[in-house]
N, C-alpha and C positions, 0 to 999 in steps of 0.2 A: 556119604562117602562114595567117591567115584571108583569104579573098577577099571577105569581106563589107565593105561600105563602113562606115567609122567614123562614129559620130554625133558632133556637136560637143559638146565638154565645156565646162562652165561656164555662164555666163549668156548667153542669146540675147536680144538686144534686139529690140523690135518696130520696125516702120517709123517709128512716131511718135517713139519714143525715139531712133532713129538721126537723124531729122530735127532734133529738139531739140538733140542733141549737136552736130550740124554747125552749127546756128545759133549755139549758144553758143561754139563754137570760132571762128567767123567774127567774132562780137562781141568776143571777147578779142583776136583778131589786129588788128582795127580799132582798139581802144583802145590796144594796144601801139604800133601805127603812129602814131597821133595823138600819143602821148606822146613818141615819138622825134622827130617833126617839131617838137613844141613845144620840146623841149630844144635842138634844132638852131637854131630861130628865136631863142630867148633867147640862145644863144651868139653868133649873128650880130649881134643888136642890141647886146649888150654890147661886141662888137668885140674888138680885140687887148688891151684893158685887162684882160681876164680873166687873161692870162698875166703881167701886170706886177704883182707883189705884193711888199711888203716881206718880208724874210727874218726 
């Protein structure tokens, strides 16, 4: 067993790339949240008639 510290394997992102990834993740989360709120609002506006449909 080696006592030497292991180097990270794979791709190492720069600080700018990490920042852009975080900004992109936040944008996706906000878009998803807005979509959920939109669907919820449309459901409230339509009211209980959404559940009453002919078979």
